[in-house]
N, C-alpha and C positions, 0 to 999 in steps of 0.2 A: 765348240767355243774356238774363238781367235785368239792367237799366243798372246793377244795384247789383252784380251781380256782376261787371260790366264796370270798376267804379268803389270797390274797396275801401274807400277813406277815406268815401264815402258811404256804407257797408253798416255801417261802423264808427259813424260819426257816427247811422245811426238803430238799431242796437242798443243805442249809448249814451241816446238819446232814450227806447225803450221802457224800460227799465232805470230811470231815475230818476224817470218816471212814473208808473210802477206801484208802485215802491217806495212814493213819496210817498201815492198811491191805497190802498196795504195799511196806511200810517200813520191814514190818516183818516176812512177808507170805515166811518163808524159804522151802522147802523140798518138792516141786511139786505138783502137782493138788489138788491131795489127801489131802495133808496137806493143801491147801490152802481153799478149800471144807471145810474140819473140822473147820476153823479158821472162816469162814464165817457163819457156821452153830454157833458156838458159839457165835460170838458176835452178831448175827441176828437176832437169835431166842433164844438162853438160857440167853442173857444179856438184849436185849434190844428188844423184843417181834414183832419186824416189820412184821416179817411172820411166820405162824406155820409150825410145822415140815413139815406137808403133805405138804403144800405149797411150802417147802423148795424143799423135797426130789424130787416133780415134775417137778420143773426149774431144777434141777440136773440133771433129764433122760430127760428131751425135752432138752436142750444142747448137749447132746450127738448124736440126730439127726442131725446137724449143722455140715459144719467142721469149722477149728479155733480153739484155743485152752479154751478147755473147762471150767476151773476154769475162767478164765476171760469173758468168755462171759455169765458165771452163775452171775460173778461182774455185768455186765451190766444191767442182767434182775433185778435183785435185786434191783439197781439202778432206773430201770424203776417204778419196782412196788412199790417205795417209793415215789419218785419225778417225775415221767413220763418222758417226752422226755428229758428233761434237765438233769435229774437224771439219765438217759441212760448213758448219753454223760460225765455228771462229774464222773459218778462210775467207768467208764472203763478207760478212761485219768486217774483217778488219783490213778488207783490201775496198772496202766503202768507204769506211768510218774517214780517214785522213780529208778525202775531197769533199764530204761531205762538209767536217765542219771546216775547209776553207773556203769554200760556197758560202757557206754561212756567214761567212765573216765579210766575205764578198758583199752579198746581200744586204750589211748592215750597214755596211760604208755605202751603197747606192743607196739605200733608203735614207740616211740620215745625211749625206752629203751632197747625194746627187750625182755621185761618180763613182767610179774605182779607177787604181791605179790602170795604166797604159803596162800590156807586157810585152812590148815587142824587143824590147833587149835582153830578157831574159829567155823566150824561145828561140831568137837567131841563131843562141849559141847551144840548146838543147836540141833544138827538131834535127841538125844534120848527125849527132851523136845517134840520133834515136833512127834514124832513117841505116846509119850503119848498124845497128842493131837488126834491126829489120833483117837485112840483107845479109847478115850472117847465119840468122835464124831459119833464113829461107834455104841456104846451102846447105846446111846441116838437116833441112829437114827433106830436100829433095830425093837422095835415096829412099829414103822410107817410103816415101809417098808413089815415088814415080818408078813402080816394082817393072813395068814391063815398057815396050814401046806404045802401046796401045794407050796406055794411062799419060806416056808422054805428049801424045796427041790431044788426047782428052783436053790436059792441063793448058797446052798451048791455044785449042780452041776456045775454053775457058776465059783467058786471058785475052784474047783478041775479043769475045763476045763483052766482056764488061769493058775494055778499052772504048768499044761501038756505041756504048749508051744501054745493054741489056741488065735489066734488072737485075741484081745481086740472085735474090731467090730462085728467080726463073733460071739463071747459070747452075744453084748448087741442084735444084731439082734435075734439072737437066742431065748434069753430069752424073749424079746418081742415077738415072734413071737411062742413059744410055750406056752406063758401064753392066747394070744389072740385066740390060737387053743383051749385051753382048755375052755374058754369061751363060743367060740362056741360051743363046742361037750355038755356044760349042756343047753346052752339057746341060741337059736337062736338070732342073733346078732340087738341091735337095730339101731333106726334110729341117722344119724347125725354122719356117720363115717370120721373122717376126715384125763494121764499121768504124781516120781522124782527118779532118779539116783544119787548117792552120791557122788558126785568129787571132789577132793580137787587138785587142779592143778599147781605146777609151773612152767609157762609155757614160752617155748621162740620160739624163728623162727620169733621174728617180724620183722619188715621191715616197709618203707615208703609207702602210699597207693599206689593203682595200678595207679590210675591217680590223679595228684598232683594239675592239672588243669582241672577238668573233663570237655566236652562240652556238651553241652543240650541233644545231642542226646546218650550218654553215662549216664546220670543222668536218664532220660526217659526208659531208657532197664532197668537200676538198679529198676525201681518204678515199671515199668510193671513185672518184672520178680517178684518181690516178691509180687506184687498186685495176680499174678495168683497163688502165693505158697500157700497164705491166703486164698484164693479162694474154692481153691480144698484139702487140708489138713486135712486128719482123722488120730486121733493117738498119738503116742508119742513122744520124742525128739529123739528117734531115726531114724522116719517115716521122721521128721524134716530132719535130716541130710542127708538121703538119698536125699531129693527134693533137697536140697542146693547142694550138690557133684554133682549131674545130671545136673542143670543150671550154677555153677560160679566156679566150678573144669571143668566138662568133658564138657562141651559144646559153654561158654565161655572164660574160664580157665585166669580168674580175680585173683583167689585165687590157693593155695597149698591144697593138702590135711592135711598137717600138721596146718595150718592156719584154717581150718574149723573144725578140728579135737578140737583146740585149744576155738575157737568161739562157739561151743556146749557145753564144759568144764565149762567156765564162763555161759553162759545163764542160765546150773543147778546150779550152786553154788552162785549165786548172787539170791535174794530173787524177787518174783514175777514171772510172766507169763516167760518160758523156751522160749518161739517165741521172748522175746528180744535178743538171737543168733542173728537175725538178725540184731539187731542194729551194733554188733560187726562189722559182715561182712561185712555192707554198710561202717562202719568206714575205713576198712580197702581196702576198694575199691574207696572209694574216699571221706575219710575226716568226718568233722562234720557234712557236706550237708548232704554226705551220710548216717551216720546216721539218720539223721533226716527222710529222704525219704524212708529208709527201714523201718524204724520200722512204718509210717505212713502207706506203703502200705500194711505192710505184716498184720496189727492188724485191718486197714478198713472196710475187708469184715465181719469182727465179729461185729460191731458196726452195718452193713445191715442187716445181718443175725436175729441178735436178734429183730431189729426194727419188722422185718417181723414174727418172733417166737411168736411176743406177742401178736399177734391175734390169733393164735392157741393156743396156752399152755389152757386158758380158756376151748377151746372148748373139748381138747383131755378129760374132765372129766365129759363131757355133753354126753355121750353116753355109753351103758354099752361096746361095744365093745373096742373102743379106751380108756377108762378107764383100762381095760383087760391088754390090749398092754402098756399103761403107767406103772403100778403094775409091769409086766413082766421086764420092760425096768429098771427099778428102781431097782428091786431084783437084776439083774446084774450089776448094776453100782457100788450096795453097795460093792456086791461081788468082782469087780475089785479094788475099795479102798481099800478093805480086803487085797486081794493080793499081792498090790503094797506096801501098808504099812507093811507087812511081810517081801517083799523083800528087802526094806529100813532098816527094823529091824536087818535084820539080817548080813547088814554091819556095822552099825552103833553101835548097843550095842554091843560092844564086849570085856568087862571087868566090876568090879565090880562099879566102878563109874560111869559107864555108864549106868549100869543097875540101881543102885542108883539115878542119875537125873532122868531118866523114870518115877521108880515109885513115888518118892517124888512129882512128876509135876501132875502124875495119881492122886495120893491122893489130893494135892491139888485140882483141876479141881475138884475133886468128890465132897469134902466139901468145897468149898468157892465157890465166885463170882467175884476172882482176873481175872484179864485182862491178855489176852496170851502174851502181849507184855512183862510183869514181868517175865514170863517164859521163853521167847525169850532171855531177856536180863539175864537174870541168867543162863543160859544155854552157852551162848557169855562170861562170866566174868569168870564160870568155865574152858570152854576151853580155854581162853588164859592162865588161871593161870597155866594149866597143861602143857600147850606148855611152857611155860617162866621154870618151874618146872621139868619137864622131857624131 
């Protein structure tokens, strides 16, 4: 029996901590999966000490092994580490909920008025701050992940492959496989083998939901289709776009290509998981009930997969072979995080003011223990002021 099971007060306190932390992260987590990961590391490793850097990168690497939104799955697993099964559910729900509610509100505006507000001003100031948060996390994780010269070479090769256009999944698989092979060549194996794109849309082409009064069969088909996508999807928002287009535009004909592009843009421009694109699509198809069912369906597999993964992550470090595999996976994952942040930085740091935002944020992260929420709020205020003045 765990200590928390013996002390119900401690268990409730931990669950409350998980709920509040991930609710806050769900509100401020702009910038895509790399930014989400950086914010979780800053909040839970650097500021609160809930897990070590090694444990954090192990969970980060392990979630790349399963389908679904990796940053959301990392949140779910961190919730499990802190407050077991109730923490698993609370972390996931609280990280997803703010974005789902925002996307639902934007979907309502889209359907009702045919457009949603532009977000250029807000993101102009937020994203440079997010880039600094990611950079700070990368430097903090570097020593934990790159333990040897060999792993450093592997990380550089993974970064180069990503920037040359190699598929993310192939980069991760190659990193894990090469590290495991290198360990096997040095020593016989032991026992016990075991994605943000910046968008700032002014959306048009709205309209009424496809089914003003959907039948049970239509709602079931919506739920099952989103459940299937959440169960098999690896990769970035672009991969999600391909899956949604194949099912809802080409096969079912429930939405248009333009509506789908608008939905993906909203999923990327709001905080939290990009998979809340499904919330927008569900609303366009069947109104508020469709939004709810689509959100539950696309995220449900992540809770199941992480629940199964909790049984394996501790064992991944228990043998030399799987430990080497995880080291390679972590090095490749860190390289992908660096590659994504580099590409995001090229689109976001575009003038002296954005450079100043990024540099000041990085210095404050280095010298203080201020919460990330202050940097996001400060960036948002500067962005809005810039939009009003210029």
